[in-house]
N, C-alpha and C positions, 0 to 999 in steps of 0.2 A: 447434371450437377448444379447445385444452387450457386448463384453468384456470391462469392465470398464477401462482397461489399454490401450485400443485402441483409437486412435484419428481419426479413419477413418470417423466417423460420425460428427466430429467437423470441421466446415469450418475454413480454415486458417485465421490468423489475416490479416486485409486489408494491402496490400502492395502498394497500390496506393491511391491517393486522387484526387477526381474529384469535381471541383467547377462548379455549373450550375446556371446561371442567366437568368431568363426568362424576356425578355423585350417586349415592344410593337411591335417591328419590328423583332428583332433577338433573338434567344436563344443562349447564349454564353457558351462555355465549356473551362475550363483550367484543364488539367490532369498533375499531378506531379507524376512521377515514378522515385524514386531514385534521380539522378541528372539531369534528363531530364524533360523538360516541353513541352507539346503539347497543341495546341489551336485549336478550331473548332467553327464554327458558322452554324446554320441552321435557316431558317425562322420560326418564332413562329407560333403556332397553337392556337390562343386565345380561341376557343371554348373548347379545351381539351389540356391544356398546357403540360400534361404528354406525349402526342404523339410526340412533338418535342424533348423532353428530351430522350425518348426511341430511336427516330431516330438518334439523335446525338451519343448515346451510340453504336448503330449498326455501324454507319459510322466511329467511332473511333476504331472499332474492339474490343470492350470491353464486348460483350455479355457473352462470356465464363467466363471472370474474374468476372463480376458482378454476374453471376449465381452461382459462387462458393464462394461468399463472400469476394473477394479479393480487392474490391474497396470501400473506404469510400466516400460517396456522401454527399456534403453539398449544399443546394439549397436555392436560393433566389427567392421568389415567388411573383407574382403580383395578385394572386387570391383574397386575402383579399382586396387589394387596389381597384381593378376593381369592385368587388362586392359592396364596400362602395360607390364609385363614381357613379355607375350606379343604386344604390338603389335596389340591387338584393340580399339582405340578406333574410334569412328565416323569416316566420311569427313569430313575437316575442311579448310576453306579457310583460308588466311592472308592477311590484308589488311595491307599495309605501305606505307611511303612510296615514292615514285617513285625507282628506282635501288637499292632494298633488298630485292628479291624473294628474293635468295639469302642473306639475313642468317642464317637458322637453319641453312642448309647449311654455310656457312663456319664458323660458331661462333667458337671461340677459337683455331682452327688448331692445336689440340693433337693429338698422336698417341697412340693407344692403345699402340703398340709403337714406342718411340723409335728403335730402330736397325734396324727392318725397312724396307728401301728399296722393297719391293714389297708393301705391305700389301693385304689383301683389301679390295675396295671396300665401303663402308658406305652403305646406302640413306639418303637425306636424311629428316629427320622429316616434311617436307611435300613431296610431289612438285612439280616445277616447274610443271606445268599446274594446280596448285591454289593457286599463289601469285599474288596480284593486287596491283598497285600502284595507288595512288590519291593525288591531291592532299590536302593537309591537314597542312601543315608548321608545326612550332613550333621556335623557336630555343632556344639553350642558356640563355636567360634567361626562357623561358616565354612569349615574345611570339609571337602568332599571325602567321605569314607569309602563309599562304593557307589556304582552307577548301575542301572538296569542294563542287562545284556540284550542283544538282539533276540535271543531265544526267549528271555523273560517277556519281552514286548510282543513277540508273536503269540505266545501262550495267552497273554492278556487279551489280545485282540480276539482270539478264538473264544475265550470265556465270555467276553462282552457280547459277541455275536449270538452265542447260545442263550444268554440271559435276556436278549431282546430289549436292551435299554435304548433310550433315545438320547440321553445326555450322560456326561461323565464329569464328576467333580474330583479334582486331584488335590490332596491335602497332605503334604509331607512335612516332617519335623524341620524346623528352622529354615523353611523355604524363603522367609523374608531376609535371611542373611546370604543365602546362596540358592538361586532358583534353578540352577542347571539341571538337576534330576527332573524337576517338574517340566522344564522346557523340553527335555528329551521325550518324556512320555506324551506330552501334548502334541508334539510334532508328528508322532506316529499314529495318533488317534483322530485328529481334527478333520481329516478328509471324510470320515464316515459318521462321526458323532459330534454333537455340540459339546465342547470341552471348556470347562471353567477351571483355571488353575489358581491356587490360593495366593501365590505371590503377585498375581495380577489384580485380584479382587481386594485383598487386605494384607498388605505387606507389613504386618505388625505381629508382635508376640501374642501368645494365647492360642494354642493349637485347637482348643475346642471352639472358641468364638470364631477363629479364622475358618475352621472346617465347616461350621454351620452356615456361615455367611457364603462360603463357596458353594456348598450344597444347595442352598436356596437359589443362588444365582443360576446354577446349572439346571435345576428343576423348573424354574419359572421362565427363563429366557426363551426357550422354544415356543411356549404359549404366547408370550408377549410379542415375539418376532412375528408369528403368524397373524396376530391381531393388528400389529402396526403395518404389516404388508397389505392387509385388506383395507385399512384406513388410507394408507398412502395411495393405493390404486384408486380409491374413491375420490381423492382430492387432487390427484395429479393433473397438471404439472406444478401446481402450487406447492411451495416448499413447506415441509412439516418438521417441527421440532417438538421436543418432549420435555416437560418439567421434571427436574430431579428432586430428590428428597431434601436437598440442601437449599432450595429456593432459587436455583439457577437452572438454565436450560441446556440441553445437549441435542445434537443432531439425531435424527431418527435412526440412522444406521448404528450409531453408538448405543442408543437406548435398547436396540434389539439384542445387543450382547450384554447388557448391564441391567437386567430386570431388578436386581437387588437395590439398585440406586433409584428405583421408582416407587418404593413401597409407601412413601408419604408424598407422592407426587401432587395430589390435589390440595391437601392441607398446606403444603409448602407454598403453593401459589397464593393462598390467602395471606400468609405471613409476608411474602414478597411485596404484596400490595399494601399491607398495613405499614411495613417499613417505609415504602415509597411515600405513602400519604403522610406518615408521621414526619418525615424529613421535609416534605412540601409545606406542612402546616407548622413546623417548628417544634415538634414533639419527639424527643429522642428516646423517651422511656414509656413503653406501652405494655400493659398487661392485657393480653388478647384472649377472646374466646369466640370460636367459630361454631355456631349452633345451627346445624343443618337438620335434615329430616331424620337421620338415623343416629347420629352421635354428636358430641361436642368435643372440640379440640381446644385445649388451652395452652398458651405459650407466653414467653416473655421476650420483649425486644428492649435491649439495653444498649442504645447506640447502634445496634445492628442485630440481625437474627442470631440467636444463640444456637450453636450446633452441639451435637453429642455423638460419640462413637459407641455408646452403650445403650442404644435403643433396643426395642423388642418388637417382634411381630408375632402375636399369639404367644406361645411358650418359648420361642426361639430368639436368642440374642442376634442382633444385626450389627455387625462390627464396622460398617461403613458410615461416613458422616451423614447425618440427617438432622433436620430441625429438632431441637429439644422440645418435645411436645408431650403433653399428657392427654390421653383420650379416654372418655367415658361414654357409656351407652345411654346418653340422655340427649334426645333430639326432639324435634317437633312431632315425629312419628312414634315416639316411645309409648308403649302400651301401658295403661294403668290396670291394676288388678288388686284384688284383696287376697292376701296369703292365708295359709292355714290357721294362723293365729288371729285373723280378723283385722290385720293391719293393711293400710293402703300402701301399695308399692308402685313405683314407676320405673319402667325399663328393667334390664337393658334390651329386652325384646322390642322389635320395632315393626310397625305396620308396613314399612318399606314403600316402594312406588306402587305396588299392586298387592292388596287393594288400597293401601294407603289409609289415612285417617278417615273416620266415618264422614266427616264434612266434605270430603272430596267427591262423595256420591258414586263411588266405584264398588260398593258392596262391603266396605269395612263396617264391622259391628262393634268392635271394642273401642272404648274411649282412649284417646291419646292426649298428649300435651297440646297439640294443635286444636283438638276438639274443645279442650278446656278454655283456651284463649278465645275460641269462637263463641262458646256459651257465655263467657264473661263480657262479650261485646268488643273485645280488643281486635278482632278481625271483622271487618265490615264487608258484607257480600259485594256491594257495588264497587269496592276498591280492590278486592282480592285478585292478585295478578293482573291489575289494570282492567278488571272486568272480563278478562279472557278465559277465566275458569270459574264455573259456577260453584258457589259455596253452599252446601246443603246443610243449613242450620237445623232443619228438622231431624236429620240423621244424627248430627252431633248431639242434640238435646236428647234424642232417644238413647244413644249410647251412654250418655251421662246419667240419665234416669235409671238405666239398667244397673250401672255400677253403684249408683247411690243406694239402691235397695240392699246391696251387699254391705255398704259402709254404715248404713243406718243414719246417714246425713241427707240433707237436701241436695238436689243436683248442683245448686250454686256453691254450697259448702264443699261438695266433692270436687268441683272444678277448682276452687281456691286451694284445696288440699293437694291436688295434682300439681298445680303451679308451684306451691311451696316446697313440695318434695323434690321436684325437678330442679328448682333453684338451689336447694341445699346440696344436691349432688354436684352441681357446677361450682358452688362456693368451695366445697372441699377440694375439688380439683385445682381451683385457682390458688388456694392456700398452699397446696403441695408444690406448685411451680414457683411460688414467690416467697411467702412468709417463711415457710419451712426451709428455705435456702438463704435466709438472712437478708432479704430485700425489704426496704422500707417503702411501703405502699404510698406514703405521702409524696413520694417522688414520681409516681406513675399515674398515667391516665388509663382508665379501663376502656378498652376498644373492642366493640362488638361487631361481628359480621355473620354472614350466613342468613338464610331466609328468616330464621326465628330469633336471631340475637337481639334485635331492637326491642322486642317485647319484654325482655327480661333484664335489660342492662341496668335500669335504675335500682331494681330490687337487689341485684347482685352487688352493685356498688355500695349500697347502704349496708348490706350484710358484711362487707369487707371493710367498712369504715372509710371508703374512698369518696372524695368530694368532687372529682372531675371524671368525665367520661367523654368518649368520642364515638359518634355513630357516622361512619364514613358514607359519603355519597356512593351509590352503587354497592352498598354493603351486602345486599342480597346475592350479588354475583362477584364478591370480592376475590374469590379464588380464581375465577376466570379473568378478572382484571389483572391479577398477579401474573398470569401467563403473558399478558401484553407488555407489562413493565419490567419483567424479570430480566436480569443480565444472563449472557452466556457465561458459564463458569466451569471450573474444574477444582476439585479438592484432592491434594496429593499428600502422601505421608511416607516417612522412612523411619524404620525402627533403629534406635541407637541407644542401647542400654549401657549407660556409662555414668559414673559419679559426676555430678556437675562440676566440681572443682578440677577434675582431671581432663576436661575437654580441651582439645586442640582447636583454637579459634579458626585456623586456616582450614582444617578438615571440615569443621562445621559450616564455614562459609561455602566451601565447594559443594557440600551436600545440599544446602539450601538452593544454591544456584542450579544444581542439577534438577531439582524438583521444579524450579521456576521454568527452566528450559523445556522440560517435559510437558508442563501444563500449557505453556505458550505455544508450543508446536501443535498440540492437540486443538487449541482454539483457532489458530491460524489455518489449520486444515478445514475448519468450518467457515472460513471466509472472514475471520476477524483480523483487522489490521493491527500490526504489532504496536504501533504508536498509541492505540487506544487501550492497551492492556493495563490493568492495575493488579497489584498483588499485595498480600500480607503474609508475613512469616509468623509462626507461633510454635510453641514447644509444649509437650506434655511432661510435667514434673511430678514427683512424689517424694515423700520421705523414704529413705532406703529401708526396704523390708515391707513396704506397703503393697497392697494389691492394686488399688485404684490410684488414679492420677488426676491432676487438674491441668487445664489448658490455659496458657498465658501468652500474651503477645511477646514475641522474641525481642530481647535486648542484648547487645554484645557485652553490656556491663553485668558481670556475674553477680556482684553484690546487690545491684538494683533488682535483678531478676529474683534473687533469693528472698529479698524483703517483700517483693510483690507476691510471691508464693505464700509466705507466712501470713500476710494480710488476708489473702483470698481464703486460705485454709481456715483462718480464725472466723471470717465472716460466714463461711459455709458450715463449719462444724463446731464453732464455739471455742476453739483452742488452737494453740500452736505448739510445736514440739522442738526441743533443742537437739535436732538431729540433722545430719547431712542430707542433701538432696540428690536425687538421681534423675537424669534425663531419660525419658522413655521413648518418645517419638519426636521427630521434626515434622512440621506441617507447612504446607504452602497452599494458599487460596489464590487462584488466578481467575480474574473475571474482566469483563468489559461492561461498559454502560449498556443499559437495556435499550430496546428499540425505541422507547418513548422516554423523553427527558422531562416533559411536563404534561400534565393533563389539562384540558381546557377548563378555564374558570367559568363561573356563572356570569352571564351577561345581565346587566341591570335591565329589568323589565318594567312593565307598567306598575301602577300602585298595587300593593299587596291585595290578593284576593281574600274576600271574606270567607271564613271557614263555614263548613256545614256543622251540624250538631248530631251527636249520637249518644244514646243511653249506654252507660257502662255499669256493670254490677259493682256495688260498693259506693256509688256516688249518687247523691240525691238529685243532682241536676245533670242534664246532658253535657257532655264535654265537647270542646271544639275538635273538628277533624280537618286537617289541612292536607292538601295534595302537595307532595314534596316538590314537584316541578314548578309549583306556583310561588314557592318561597324565594325571597330576594336576599341578596347579600346584606348582612347586618341585621336582618329581621330577628326579633327576640320573641320566643314563645314561652309562656309560663304554664307549668303543669297544673292540673292534669290535662293532657292533650294527646291526641293521636296524630301521627304524621304518616300518611299512607303513600305508597309508591307502587310502581308496577311489580316490583320483585320482593317487597318486604313491607312491614309495618313497624313503626317505633312508638312505644308507649312511654311518654314522659310523665313521670310520677308527680304527685301533688306537691312535693317539696323540691322540685327541680325546675330549672329553666334552661332553655336551649337557645343558642345564638347561631345563626347561619353564617359560615365564613365564606371567603371569596370563591371557594371551590365547591360549595354546596354541602360541606360536611357540617353535621350538627355538633356543636361544642356544648356539652352539658355541664351544669354546675349546680351543686346542691345549695339550697337556700337555707339550710339549717345545719347546725353543728352536730357532732357526735360526742357521746360521753367517752372519756378516756378510759 
């Protein structure tokens, strides 16, 4: 027996933090050790994402540190997202009330194509032979009407065994008011099957949204659990945590049961880092776009990350909290083509990681947005990925010349056209998330990240009439940085359908405190100290009779809360109504500070290095090219100029200037006005 006073068998506390973001093209790494930050990229391995992660750990020289528990790893994963989009969840049964077996098939009776009288048939989420009805009814006041008998449960177990399912989703009416029937069913099934009960996944009204969310969680979690187990075995004994769709992290064992909370895991990491950098640099309002290899995610930060409970994954509603984000198929790898009408189109199809854009030299033949930037000179071969990856300009020019023959334009004109079309796609998405919701863009900075974001930031800002932009340091791996700086968190809710004037303040206080206790207990189980916890209460309100609601910070002053709702409704929809308000849900967000409180700043170095020069299409003279690591705090760059770094390139347009701040972020400002 080991000496109880000896610590030889106890791994040391982690001395480093490693953020890992698995994307469609690259897997990104950010390693923080003391005051030093290291970054790395490897090509993703979609069939087994853990292989790219373990490869990156080896290439960073971290194998020994990981094997001795000295590295805390936080991971943003696309496993749940890809499985949902590709319909590759495990075989899952649905348990529901008698007479409601087709609830998820009927849905909200909305059409994808409103005026198509002969739409293509769409497969139901759960086949009819996997939908099982069972007694266990609760009324609209939460009163138990009947419960499943032992014989009902025995027959159900036999049916599930014959069906050969791997997971079970339970979705009973009004389970958010009284979960007892669901609890009875779950307790009899969970020894053999993975079981997801709707009152645990989404304790809110809306039987269809609650049911789809529960079904997604049940069908995805077994696959996610197997993946996380493989990854955990590969990095043991170093601790592993997972990014949630809300921008906070959770323990890996919790993530293995909550796949539906990981659907925006990677993009949420980028927003967590953008919020962190914004606060560090004094910017509370950011309009963000994350342009990666496959897609672009746009979002808005207004004092904090904006969350929604009305997100979607593919055609399915996801009723759990997630970052309020709009995603389009426009990324560096987006393929360009000429359609049947002779028009140039870009995306949503992508070259992905294999073969990737033509300029990657891996056999790609179709022109992409990245190839267009390479042909225009905005990607320089000697700087691409720090010189660690060869940029095949001949292949890019060949792909562009081939497409140019179809467009009837020159290769350079075609490349400019690809960039313009990709930019327009992103501008539309940015307008949806901001202007169309009543936000004044004069109050915001445009913040770009992702490997391709810096190449497009000035053009997008000009198209939106914005005069300021922010290109973060480490922007090419910002989602991985977000894993490092993100807090541990929990988002909890409780349905409470009551007219706002009729609320009992004491009952409301007790309900909010119950949510706070539940969230605090969950985080303390992950090692969070109670004294470090922070929380916010909020409420979902709507006009009585409405379907949708708005979320507002909680105030015990009902009159103040009512006026705040009217103002927000008028900002969002352009009008307010003389109607009574209804409380829909109570919410509690519980979190603690992230692992990192401050990122290291730039150290004053020697005199600024003289830039090199490079020819760019559209400019008569070569433009300066700076290596970002050589920039000094306070240095000012006037466009046109390229700023290259290991993980990204920024193109500062001719009417823009950039100032380097204390943390190495580029603060961009337009040098010309815009017409009103």
